All heavy atoms as TSV, in Angstrom:
chain	resi	resn	atom	element	x	y	z
A	1	MET	N	N	-9.901	84.478	60.994
A	1	MET	CA	C	-10.004	85.125	59.706
A	1	MET	C	C	-10.839	84.218	58.808
A	1	MET	O	O	-10.600	83.019	58.753
A	1	MET	CB	C	-8.580	85.293	59.140
A	1	MET	CG	C	-8.539	86.073	57.917
A	1	MET	SD	S	-6.870	86.656	57.472
A	1	MET	CE	C	-5.867	85.269	57.682
A	2	VAL	N	N	-11.767	84.798	58.109
A	2	VAL	CA	C	-12.651	84.076	57.202
A	2	VAL	C	C	-12.614	84.741	55.861
A	2	VAL	O	O	-12.611	85.966	55.770
A	2	VAL	CB	C	-14.101	84.048	57.732
A	2	VAL	CG1	C	-15.012	83.338	56.776
A	2	VAL	CG2	C	-14.175	83.417	59.114
A	3	ALA	N	N	-12.575	83.961	54.784
A	3	ALA	CA	C	-12.525	84.522	53.438
A	3	ALA	C	C	-13.747	85.397	53.186
A	3	ALA	O	O	-14.861	85.023	53.525
A	3	ALA	CB	C	-12.468	83.399	52.407
A	4	ALA	N	N	-13.485	86.539	52.561
A	4	ALA	CA	C	-14.593	87.457	52.262
A	4	ALA	C	C	-14.487	87.907	50.813
A	4	ALA	O	O	-14.568	89.088	50.509
A	4	ALA	CB	C	-14.561	88.644	53.198
A	5	GLY	N	N	-14.243	86.963	49.933
A	5	GLY	CA	C	-14.237	87.294	48.517
A	5	GLY	C	C	-12.891	87.623	47.906
A	5	GLY	O	O	-12.832	88.033	46.768
A	6	SER	N	N	-11.798	87.437	48.658
A	6	SER	CA	C	-10.503	87.705	48.040
A	6	SER	C	C	-10.208	86.650	46.985
A	6	SER	O	O	-10.640	85.515	47.079
A	6	SER	CB	C	-9.402	87.755	49.097
A	6	SER	OG	O	-9.197	86.475	49.668
A	7	ALA	N	N	-9.464	86.999	46.000
A	7	ALA	CA	C	-9.274	86.162	44.818
A	7	ALA	C	C	-8.591	84.825	45.118
A	7	ALA	O	O	-9.013	83.807	44.618
A	7	ALA	CB	C	-8.471	86.929	43.770
A	8	GLY	N	N	-7.554	84.804	45.927
A	8	GLY	CA	C	-6.795	83.579	46.074
A	8	GLY	C	C	-7.032	82.830	47.361
A	8	GLY	O	O	-6.426	81.793	47.595
A	9	PHE	N	N	-7.867	83.299	48.242
A	9	PHE	CA	C	-8.016	82.703	49.561
A	9	PHE	C	C	-9.452	82.247	49.770
A	9	PHE	O	O	-10.386	83.016	49.596
A	9	PHE	CB	C	-7.637	83.723	50.639
A	9	PHE	CG	C	-7.885	83.236	52.041
A	9	PHE	CD1	C	-7.177	82.188	52.563
A	9	PHE	CD2	C	-8.845	83.852	52.818
A	9	PHE	CE1	C	-7.404	81.750	53.838
A	9	PHE	CE2	C	-9.091	83.432	54.101
A	9	PHE	CZ	C	-8.368	82.369	54.630
A	10	ALA	N	N	-9.610	81.009	50.146
A	10	ALA	CA	C	-10.941	80.478	50.447
A	10	ALA	C	C	-10.834	79.584	51.666
A	10	ALA	O	O	-10.187	78.546	51.606
A	10	ALA	CB	C	-11.492	79.695	49.269
A	11	GLY	N	N	-11.406	79.997	52.784
A	11	GLY	CA	C	-11.355	79.163	53.965
A	11	GLY	C	C	-11.325	79.965	55.236
A	11	GLY	O	O	-11.516	81.146	55.235
A	12	ILE	N	N	-11.043	79.215	56.307
A	12	ILE	CA	C	-10.986	79.813	57.644
A	12	ILE	C	C	-9.594	79.564	58.187
A	12	ILE	O	O	-9.025	78.484	58.018
A	12	ILE	CB	C	-12.025	79.184	58.581
A	12	ILE	CG1	C	-13.425	79.468	58.073
A	12	ILE	CG2	C	-11.841	79.665	60.012
A	12	ILE	CD1	C	-14.512	78.780	58.859
A	13	VAL	N	N	-9.006	80.549	58.868
A	13	VAL	CA	C	-7.708	80.422	59.471
A	13	VAL	C	C	-7.851	80.719	60.958
A	13	VAL	O	O	-8.403	81.747	61.343
A	13	VAL	CB	C	-6.696	81.407	58.854
A	13	VAL	CG1	C	-5.359	81.340	59.572
A	13	VAL	CG2	C	-6.532	81.129	57.378
A	14	ARG	N	N	-7.379	79.788	61.769
A	14	ARG	CA	C	-7.357	80.034	63.215
A	14	ARG	C	C	-6.031	80.679	63.541
A	14	ARG	O	O	-5.004	80.344	62.942
A	14	ARG	CB	C	-7.508	78.713	63.955
A	14	ARG	CG	C	-8.900	78.135	63.762
A	14	ARG	CD	C	-9.053	76.815	64.404
A	14	ARG	NE	N	-8.522	76.835	65.770
A	14	ARG	CZ	C	-8.301	75.755	66.498
A	14	ARG	NH1	N	-8.565	74.594	66.008
A	14	ARG	NH2	N	-7.832	75.854	67.717
A	15	SER	N	N	-6.022	81.564	64.498
A	15	SER	CA	C	-4.761	82.250	64.827
A	15	SER	C	C	-4.626	82.433	66.320
A	15	SER	O	O	-5.568	82.258	67.091
A	15	SER	CB	C	-4.698	83.598	64.136
A	15	SER	OG	O	-5.684	84.456	64.645
A	16	ASN	N	N	-3.434	82.818	66.712
A	16	ASN	CA	C	-3.171	83.146	68.097
A	16	ASN	C	C	-3.188	84.662	68.277
A	16	ASN	O	O	-3.463	85.407	67.331
A	16	ASN	CB	C	-1.834	82.536	68.552
A	16	ASN	CG	C	-0.653	83.062	67.745
A	16	ASN	OD1	O	-0.694	84.131	67.147
A	16	ASN	ND2	N	0.423	82.305	67.747
A	17	GLN	N	N	-2.874	85.121	69.477
A	17	GLN	CA	C	-2.932	86.555	69.783
A	17	GLN	C	C	-1.964	87.351	68.905
A	17	GLN	O	O	-2.292	88.444	68.447
A	17	GLN	CB	C	-2.637	86.767	71.251
A	17	GLN	CG	C	-2.768	88.189	71.719
A	17	GLN	CD	C	-2.521	88.321	73.210
A	17	GLN	OE1	O	-2.147	87.371	73.884
A	17	GLN	NE2	N	-2.740	89.504	73.736
A	18	THR	N	N	-0.791	86.799	68.668
A	18	THR	CA	C	0.208	87.488	67.832
A	18	THR	C	C	-0.304	87.640	66.418
A	18	THR	O	O	-0.242	88.739	65.832
A	18	THR	CB	C	1.539	86.717	67.830
A	18	THR	OG1	O	2.010	86.605	69.182
A	18	THR	CG2	C	2.580	87.390	66.971
A	19	ALA	N	N	-0.829	86.566	65.848
A	19	ALA	CA	C	-1.356	86.637	64.485
A	19	ALA	C	C	-2.523	87.602	64.405
A	19	ALA	O	O	-2.639	88.355	63.433
A	19	ALA	CB	C	-1.760	85.252	64.012
A	20	ALA	N	N	-3.375	87.584	65.414
A	20	ALA	CA	C	-4.525	88.514	65.431
A	20	ALA	C	C	-4.049	89.944	65.449
A	20	ALA	O	O	-4.611	90.802	64.749
A	20	ALA	CB	C	-5.422	88.204	66.628
A	21	PHE	N	N	-3.012	90.243	66.236
A	21	PHE	CA	C	-2.468	91.595	66.285
A	21	PHE	C	C	-1.964	92.012	64.917
A	21	PHE	O	O	-2.225	93.121	64.441
A	21	PHE	CB	C	-1.334	91.639	67.319
A	21	PHE	CG	C	-0.808	93.024	67.582
A	21	PHE	CD1	C	-1.244	93.732	68.678
A	21	PHE	CD2	C	0.142	93.597	66.751
A	21	PHE	CE1	C	-0.741	95.023	68.937
A	21	PHE	CE2	C	0.639	94.868	66.996
A	21	PHE	CZ	C	0.198	95.589	68.088
A	22	ILE	N	N	-1.233	91.103	64.261
A	22	ILE	CA	C	-0.669	91.408	62.941
A	22	ILE	C	C	-1.771	91.622	61.914
A	22	ILE	O	O	-1.727	92.582	61.141
A	22	ILE	CB	C	0.303	90.295	62.522
A	22	ILE	CG1	C	1.527	90.313	63.430
A	22	ILE	CG2	C	0.706	90.438	61.045
A	22	ILE	CD1	C	2.430	89.107	63.295
A	23	VAL	N	N	-2.770	90.761	61.904
A	23	VAL	CA	C	-3.883	90.909	60.962
A	23	VAL	C	C	-4.593	92.243	61.225
A	23	VAL	O	O	-4.976	92.946	60.261
A	23	VAL	CB	C	-4.852	89.726	61.053
A	23	VAL	CG1	C	-6.142	90.001	60.305
A	23	VAL	CG2	C	-4.180	88.454	60.537
A	24	ASP	N	N	-4.748	92.611	62.463
A	24	ASP	CA	C	-5.380	93.905	62.781
A	24	ASP	C	C	-4.529	95.053	62.217
A	24	ASP	O	O	-5.072	96.005	61.657
A	24	ASP	CB	C	-5.561	94.061	64.291
A	24	ASP	CG	C	-6.446	95.210	64.646
A	24	ASP	OD1	O	-7.543	95.312	64.070
A	24	ASP	OD2	O	-6.044	96.022	65.495
A	25	CYS	N	N	-3.213	94.959	62.330
A	25	CYS	CA	C	-2.332	95.985	61.754
A	25	CYS	C	C	-2.486	96.062	60.239
A	25	CYS	O	O	-2.384	97.156	59.653
A	25	CYS	CB	C	-0.880	95.699	62.106
A	25	CYS	SG	S	-0.440	95.970	63.827
A	26	LEU	N	N	-2.723	94.914	59.614
A	26	LEU	CA	C	-2.834	94.865	58.151
A	26	LEU	C	C	-4.115	95.512	57.617
A	26	LEU	O	O	-4.224	95.714	56.411
A	26	LEU	CB	C	-2.752	93.408	57.659
A	26	LEU	CG	C	-1.388	92.740	57.859
A	26	LEU	CD1	C	-1.492	91.254	57.558
A	26	LEU	CD2	C	-0.327	93.411	56.994
A	27	LYS	N	N	-5.008	95.873	58.500
A	27	LYS	CA	C	-6.230	96.560	58.078
A	27	LYS	C	C	-5.916	97.953	57.580
A	27	LYS	O	O	-6.740	98.568	56.900
A	27	LYS	CB	C	-7.242	96.605	59.221
A	27	LYS	CG	C	-7.791	95.243	59.572
A	27	LYS	CD	C	-8.713	95.312	60.761
A	27	LYS	CE	C	-9.206	93.926	61.138
A	27	LYS	NZ	N	-10.031	93.960	62.364
A	28	ASN	N	N	-4.752	98.453	57.934
A	28	ASN	CA	C	-4.289	99.778	57.494
A	28	ASN	C	C	-3.055	99.602	56.627
A	28	ASN	O	O	-2.390	98.568	56.684
A	28	ASN	CB	C	-3.943	100.644	58.715
A	28	ASN	CG	C	-5.131	100.842	59.617
A	28	ASN	OD1	O	-6.178	101.313	59.192
A	28	ASN	ND2	N	-4.991	100.435	60.870
A	29	ASP	N	N	-2.738	100.617	55.852
A	29	ASP	CA	C	-1.521	100.585	55.046
A	29	ASP	C	C	-0.321	100.563	55.998
A	29	ASP	O	O	-0.145	101.484	56.798
A	29	ASP	CB	C	-1.472	101.820	54.145
A	29	ASP	CG	C	-0.336	101.764	53.149
A	29	ASP	OD1	O	0.102	100.652	52.809
A	29	ASP	OD2	O	0.130	102.831	52.747
A	30	THR	N	N	0.474	99.502	55.953
A	30	THR	CA	C	1.575	99.372	56.881
A	30	THR	C	C	2.715	98.596	56.251
A	30	THR	O	O	2.628	98.183	55.101
A	30	THR	CB	C	1.110	98.682	58.182
A	30	THR	OG1	O	2.118	98.799	59.173
A	30	THR	CG2	C	0.746	97.227	57.971
A	31	THR	N	N	3.771	98.420	56.983
A	31	THR	CA	C	4.934	97.645	56.555
A	31	THR	C	C	5.287	96.659	57.674
A	31	THR	O	O	4.870	96.844	58.816
A	31	THR	CB	C	6.153	98.559	56.322
A	31	THR	OG1	O	6.533	99.139	57.569
A	31	THR	CG2	C	5.857	99.644	55.291
A	32	PRO	N	N	6.069	95.638	57.342
A	32	PRO	CA	C	6.500	94.743	58.412
A	32	PRO	C	C	7.231	95.479	59.545
A	32	PRO	O	O	7.055	95.162	60.713
A	32	PRO	CB	C	7.427	93.763	57.699
A	32	PRO	CG	C	6.916	93.731	56.302
A	32	PRO	CD	C	6.475	95.153	56.026
A	33	GLU	N	N	8.024	96.476	59.188
A	33	GLU	CA	C	8.762	97.236	60.184
A	33	GLU	C	C	7.808	97.985	61.133
A	33	GLU	O	O	8.051	98.053	62.346
A	33	GLU	CB	C	9.719	98.239	59.511
A	33	GLU	CG	C	10.831	97.564	58.751
A	33	GLU	CD	C	10.417	97.031	57.380
A	33	GLU	OE1	O	9.356	97.428	56.841
A	33	GLU	OE2	O	11.154	96.188	56.842
A	34	ARG	N	N	6.744	98.546	60.590
A	34	ARG	CA	C	5.756	99.239	61.437
A	34	ARG	C	C	5.022	98.265	62.347
A	34	ARG	O	O	4.700	98.604	63.475
A	34	ARG	CB	C	4.764	100.001	60.564
A	34	ARG	CG	C	5.337	101.218	59.900
A	34	ARG	CD	C	4.257	101.941	59.129
A	34	ARG	NE	N	4.820	102.884	58.203
A	34	ARG	CZ	C	4.211	103.310	57.121
A	34	ARG	NH1	N	2.998	102.886	56.807
A	34	ARG	NH2	N	4.798	104.173	56.320
A	35	ILE	N	N	4.766	97.068	61.828
A	35	ILE	CA	C	4.095	96.062	62.659
A	35	ILE	C	C	5.017	95.661	63.809
A	35	ILE	O	O	4.572	95.563	64.966
A	35	ILE	CB	C	3.699	94.839	61.823
A	35	ILE	CG1	C	2.652	95.240	60.771
A	35	ILE	CG2	C	3.168	93.725	62.725
A	35	ILE	CD1	C	2.348	94.161	59.757
A	36	VAL	N	N	6.295	95.459	63.521
A	36	VAL	CA	C	7.266	95.120	64.570
A	36	VAL	C	C	7.294	96.237	65.607
A	36	VAL	O	O	7.297	95.968	66.831
A	36	VAL	CB	C	8.663	94.870	63.983
A	36	VAL	CG1	C	9.723	94.788	65.066
A	36	VAL	CG2	C	8.663	93.619	63.118
A	37	GLU	N	N	7.313	97.460	65.167
A	37	GLU	CA	C	7.338	98.619	66.100
A	37	GLU	C	C	6.104	98.621	66.979
A	37	GLU	O	O	6.188	98.819	68.199
A	37	GLU	CB	C	7.462	99.914	65.313
A	37	GLU	CG	C	7.566	101.142	66.172
A	37	GLU	CD	C	8.819	101.173	67.038
A	37	GLU	OE1	O	9.868	100.643	66.594
A	37	GLU	OE2	O	8.746	101.702	68.159
A	38	ALA	N	N	4.952	98.438	66.387
A	38	ALA	CA	C	3.700	98.435	67.153
A	38	ALA	C	C	3.685	97.294	68.174
A	38	ALA	O	O	3.248	97.487	69.321
A	38	ALA	CB	C	2.499	98.330	66.216
A	39	MET	N	N	4.173	96.133	67.768
A	39	MET	CA	C	4.210	95.007	68.692
A	39	MET	C	C	5.210	95.249	69.820
A	39	MET	O	O	4.955	94.890	70.973
A	39	MET	CB	C	4.522	93.702	67.954
A	39	MET	CG	C	3.379	93.264	67.064
A	39	MET	SD	S	3.635	91.640	66.364
A	39	MET	CE	C	3.282	90.646	67.830
A	40	ALA	N	N	6.346	95.845	69.505
A	40	ALA	CA	C	7.356	96.147	70.511
A	40	ALA	C	C	6.832	97.135	71.555
A	40	ALA	O	O	7.200	97.054	72.728
A	40	ALA	CB	C	8.633	96.686	69.849
A	41	GLU	N	N	5.959	98.031	71.121
A	41	GLU	CA	C	5.357	98.980	72.048
A	41	GLU	C	C	4.290	98.332	72.926
A	41	GLU	O	O	4.008	98.817	74.022
A	41	GLU	CB	C	4.746	100.158	71.288
A	41	GLU	CG	C	5.770	101.049	70.621
A	41	GLU	CD	C	5.131	102.100	69.736
A	41	GLU	OE1	O	3.886	102.209	69.699
A	41	GLU	OE2	O	5.894	102.825	69.063
A	42	THR	N	N	3.712	97.234	72.450
A	42	THR	CA	C	2.628	96.576	73.150
A	42	THR	C	C	3.075	95.401	74.002
A	42	THR	O	O	2.547	95.189	75.089
A	42	THR	CB	C	1.572	96.074	72.117
A	42	THR	OG1	O	1.147	97.199	71.349
A	42	THR	CG2	C	0.376	95.475	72.794
A	43	TYR	N	N	4.030	94.644	73.504
A	43	TYR	CA	C	4.451	93.398	74.166
A	43	TYR	C	C	5.869	93.503	74.707
A	43	TYR	O	O	6.718	94.133	74.084
A	43	TYR	CB	C	4.352	92.204	73.217
A	43	TYR	CG	C	2.943	91.952	72.738
A	43	TYR	CD1	C	2.538	92.325	71.468
A	43	TYR	CD2	C	2.012	91.342	73.563
A	43	TYR	CE1	C	1.252	92.079	71.022
A	43	TYR	CE2	C	0.696	91.115	73.145
A	43	TYR	CZ	C	0.334	91.475	71.867
A	43	TYR	OH	O	-0.936	91.256	71.446
A	44	ASP	N	N	6.114	92.842	75.801
A	44	ASP	CA	C	7.435	92.793	76.405
A	44	ASP	C	C	8.178	91.585	75.848
A	44	ASP	O	O	8.149	90.499	76.435
A	44	ASP	CB	C	7.323	92.687	77.929
A	44	ASP	CG	C	8.677	92.714	78.612
A	44	ASP	OD1	O	9.612	93.295	78.050
A	44	ASP	OD2	O	8.780	92.128	79.709
A	45	ALA	N	N	8.784	91.776	74.679
A	45	ALA	CA	C	9.526	90.687	74.029
A	45	ALA	C	C	10.679	91.328	73.245
A	45	ALA	O	O	10.587	92.476	72.816
A	45	ALA	CB	C	8.612	89.921	73.081
A	46	PRO	N	N	11.752	90.581	73.072
A	46	PRO	CA	C	12.869	91.110	72.286
A	46	PRO	C	C	12.453	91.414	70.858
A	46	PRO	O	O	11.696	90.649	70.242
A	46	PRO	CB	C	13.905	89.959	72.305
A	46	PRO	CG	C	13.531	89.128	73.485
A	46	PRO	CD	C	12.033	89.267	73.625
A	47	ARG	N	N	12.924	92.511	70.333
A	47	ARG	CA	C	12.569	92.964	68.982
A	47	ARG	C	C	12.922	91.892	67.940
A	47	ARG	O	O	12.189	91.725	66.967
A	47	ARG	CB	C	13.264	94.275	68.691
A	47	ARG	CG	C	12.807	94.944	67.409
A	47	ARG	CD	C	13.423	96.317	67.242
A	47	ARG	NE	N	12.953	97.231	68.247
A	47	ARG	CZ	C	11.846	97.972	68.159
A	47	ARG	NH1	N	11.099	97.866	67.079
A	47	ARG	NH2	N	11.499	98.796	69.110
A	48	GLU	N	N	14.012	91.176	68.139
A	48	GLU	CA	C	14.411	90.142	67.182
A	48	GLU	C	C	13.367	89.019	67.122
A	48	GLU	O	O	13.061	88.501	66.058
A	48	GLU	CB	C	15.760	89.529	67.562
A	48	GLU	CG	C	16.886	90.517	67.684
A	48	GLU	CD	C	16.878	91.232	69.058
A	48	GLU	OE1	O	16.606	90.602	70.099
A	48	GLU	OE2	O	17.156	92.429	69.077
A	49	VAL	N	N	12.826	88.658	68.274
A	49	VAL	CA	C	11.814	87.613	68.337
A	49	VAL	C	C	10.529	88.096	67.661
A	49	VAL	O	O	9.899	87.376	66.877
A	49	VAL	CB	C	11.510	87.205	69.800
A	49	VAL	CG1	C	10.314	86.263	69.887
A	49	VAL	CG2	C	12.758	86.559	70.405
A	50	ILE	N	N	10.161	89.351	67.942
A	50	ILE	CA	C	8.988	89.933	67.321
A	50	ILE	C	C	9.133	89.958	65.802
A	50	ILE	O	O	8.215	89.581	65.060
A	50	ILE	CB	C	8.715	91.358	67.864
A	50	ILE	CG1	C	8.306	91.285	69.336
A	50	ILE	CG2	C	7.655	92.075	67.039
A	50	ILE	CD1	C	8.229	92.625	70.030
A	51	ALA	N	N	10.287	90.400	65.313
A	51	ALA	CA	C	10.531	90.481	63.866
A	51	ALA	C	C	10.420	89.099	63.229
A	51	ALA	O	O	9.817	88.971	62.153
A	51	ALA	CB	C	11.888	91.098	63.591
A	52	ARG	N	N	10.972	88.073	63.860
A	52	ARG	CA	C	10.884	86.710	63.317
A	52	ARG	C	C	9.432	86.248	63.271
A	52	ARG	O	O	8.985	85.645	62.296
A	52	ARG	CB	C	11.695	85.730	64.177
A	52	ARG	CG	C	13.136	85.631	63.769
A	52	ARG	CD	C	13.810	84.413	64.369
A	52	ARG	NE	N	13.560	84.243	65.786
A	52	ARG	CZ	C	14.350	84.663	66.773
A	52	ARG	NH1	N	15.463	85.297	66.465
A	52	ARG	NH2	N	14.060	84.438	68.024
A	53	ASP	N	N	8.691	86.528	64.351
A	53	ASP	CA	C	7.261	86.143	64.391
A	53	ASP	C	C	6.466	86.831	63.306
A	53	ASP	O	O	5.632	86.229	62.642
A	53	ASP	CB	C	6.656	86.452	65.758
A	53	ASP	CG	C	7.146	85.514	66.857
A	53	ASP	OD1	O	7.784	84.496	66.558
A	53	ASP	OD2	O	6.878	85.826	68.038
A	54	VAL	N	N	6.719	88.117	63.116
A	54	VAL	CA	C	5.996	88.882	62.093
A	54	VAL	C	C	6.275	88.308	60.730
A	54	VAL	O	O	5.351	88.055	59.944
A	54	VAL	CB	C	6.363	90.398	62.165
A	54	VAL	CG1	C	5.867	91.131	60.922
A	54	VAL	CG2	C	5.804	91.019	63.427
A	55	GLU	N	N	7.530	88.052	60.425
A	55	GLU	CA	C	7.883	87.486	59.111
A	55	GLU	C	C	7.278	86.118	58.922
A	55	GLU	O	O	6.785	85.787	57.830
A	55	GLU	CB	C	9.395	87.454	58.910
A	55	GLU	CG	C	9.973	88.797	58.524
A	55	GLU	CD	C	9.324	89.412	57.319
A	55	GLU	OE1	O	9.103	88.705	56.310
A	55	GLU	OE2	O	9.016	90.616	57.359
A	56	ALA	N	N	7.284	85.299	59.959
A	56	ALA	CA	C	6.702	83.952	59.868
A	56	ALA	C	C	5.203	84.006	59.587
A	56	ALA	O	O	4.697	83.287	58.725
A	56	ALA	CB	C	6.985	83.159	61.147
A	57	ILE	N	N	4.509	84.874	60.280
A	57	ILE	CA	C	3.057	84.970	60.107
A	57	ILE	C	C	2.716	85.578	58.761
A	57	ILE	O	O	1.807	85.104	58.071
A	57	ILE	CB	C	2.405	85.731	61.275
A	57	ILE	CG1	C	2.534	84.858	62.545
A	57	ILE	CG2	C	0.954	86.078	60.981
A	57	ILE	CD1	C	2.178	85.559	63.833
A	58	LEU	N	N	3.440	86.598	58.356
A	58	LEU	CA	C	3.205	87.178	57.019
A	58	LEU	C	C	3.478	86.134	55.943
A	58	LEU	O	O	2.735	86.060	54.944
A	58	LEU	CB	C	4.073	88.424	56.808
A	58	LEU	CG	C	3.742	89.627	57.678
A	58	LEU	CD1	C	4.728	90.764	57.408
A	58	LEU	CD2	C	2.308	90.084	57.489
A	59	GLY	N	N	4.506	85.313	56.123
A	59	GLY	CA	C	4.793	84.252	55.170
A	59	GLY	C	C	3.681	83.232	55.073
A	59	GLY	O	O	3.307	82.779	53.987
A	60	LYS	N	N	3.109	82.864	56.238
A	60	LYS	CA	C	1.992	81.928	56.235
A	60	LYS	C	C	0.771	82.521	55.552
A	60	LYS	O	O	0.088	81.838	54.790
A	60	LYS	CB	C	1.662	81.518	57.664
A	60	LYS	CG	C	2.684	80.589	58.266
A	60	LYS	CD	C	2.320	80.189	59.676
A	60	LYS	CE	C	3.413	79.308	60.261
A	60	LYS	NZ	N	3.102	78.872	61.617
A	61	LEU	N	N	0.514	83.800	55.805
A	61	LEU	CA	C	-0.626	84.462	55.167
A	61	LEU	C	C	-0.439	84.522	53.652
A	61	LEU	O	O	-1.382	84.310	52.887
A	61	LEU	CB	C	-0.830	85.874	55.741
A	61	LEU	CG	C	-1.317	85.912	57.187
A	61	LEU	CD1	C	-1.292	87.354	57.711
A	61	LEU	CD2	C	-2.718	85.326	57.316
A	62	ARG	N	N	0.786	84.803	53.206
A	62	ARG	CA	C	1.072	84.778	51.756
A	62	ARG	C	C	0.899	83.387	51.196
A	62	ARG	O	O	0.367	83.209	50.107
A	62	ARG	CB	C	2.487	85.289	51.489
A	62	ARG	CG	C	2.667	86.758	51.693
A	62	ARG	CD	C	4.089	87.191	51.310
A	62	ARG	NE	N	4.341	88.515	51.808
A	62	ARG	CZ	C	5.107	88.779	52.875
A	62	ARG	NH1	N	5.706	87.833	53.543
A	62	ARG	NH2	N	5.276	90.013	53.270
A	63	GLY	N	N	1.355	82.396	51.944
A	63	GLY	CA	C	1.319	81.021	51.496
A	63	GLY	C	C	-0.083	80.477	51.265
A	63	GLY	O	O	-0.309	79.634	50.412
A	64	ILE	N	N	-1.054	80.979	52.034
A	64	ILE	CA	C	-2.436	80.537	51.862
A	64	ILE	C	C	-3.247	81.479	50.983
A	64	ILE	O	O	-4.436	81.275	50.789
A	64	ILE	CB	C	-3.145	80.324	53.221
A	64	ILE	CG1	C	-3.273	81.642	53.978
A	64	ILE	CG2	C	-2.474	79.259	54.040
A	64	ILE	CD1	C	-4.166	81.591	55.205
A	65	GLY	N	N	-2.589	82.515	50.459
A	65	GLY	CA	C	-3.262	83.434	49.571
A	65	GLY	C	C	-4.078	84.505	50.270
A	65	GLY	O	O	-4.869	85.209	49.637
A	66	ALA	N	N	-3.894	84.646	51.575
A	66	ALA	CA	C	-4.632	85.674	52.319
A	66	ALA	C	C	-3.952	87.025	52.261
A	66	ALA	O	O	-4.526	88.037	52.676
A	66	ALA	CB	C	-4.805	85.245	53.780
A	67	LEU	N	N	-2.725	87.061	51.756
A	67	LEU	CA	C	-1.965	88.310	51.674
A	67	LEU	C	C	-1.174	88.265	50.373
A	67	LEU	O	O	-0.513	87.274	50.070
A	67	LEU	CB	C	-1.000	88.416	52.864
A	67	LEU	CG	C	-0.186	89.674	53.005
A	67	LEU	CD1	C	-1.082	90.884	53.225
A	67	LEU	CD2	C	0.780	89.523	54.181
A	68	GLU	N	N	-1.242	89.343	49.632
A	68	GLU	CA	C	-0.498	89.409	48.374
A	68	GLU	C	C	0.952	89.783	48.657
A	68	GLU	O	O	1.271	90.399	49.658
A	68	GLU	CB	C	-1.130	90.453	47.447
A	68	GLU	CG	C	-2.500	90.054	46.994
A	68	GLU	CD	C	-3.135	91.101	46.081
A	68	GLU	OE1	O	-2.488	92.102	45.772
A	68	GLU	OE2	O	-4.282	90.902	45.681
A	69	GLU	N	N	1.815	89.426	47.724
A	69	GLU	CA	C	3.247	89.742	47.836
A	69	GLU	C	C	3.493	91.195	47.808
A	69	GLU	O	O	2.900	91.995	47.263
A	69	GLU	CB	C	4.023	89.076	46.692
A	69	GLU	CG	C	4.002	87.595	46.773
A	69	GLU	CD	C	4.882	86.999	47.864
A	69	GLU	OE1	O	5.883	87.636	48.213
A	69	GLU	OE2	O	4.549	85.931	48.353
């Protein structure tokens, strides 16, 4: 992910496959619950683990200003 003029974010963020999937989901109007659902349909992992990962990544994106509250 590279900054493209957003107000609070300036820089480059490296990510893993999970983060890339979440960022791709964020290109559309969505919710954390919908992201968890999409990941559960795509990956063979417990829903609780997916939900924790989604919240962690969304928190990191908010923390660096790449995602608004």
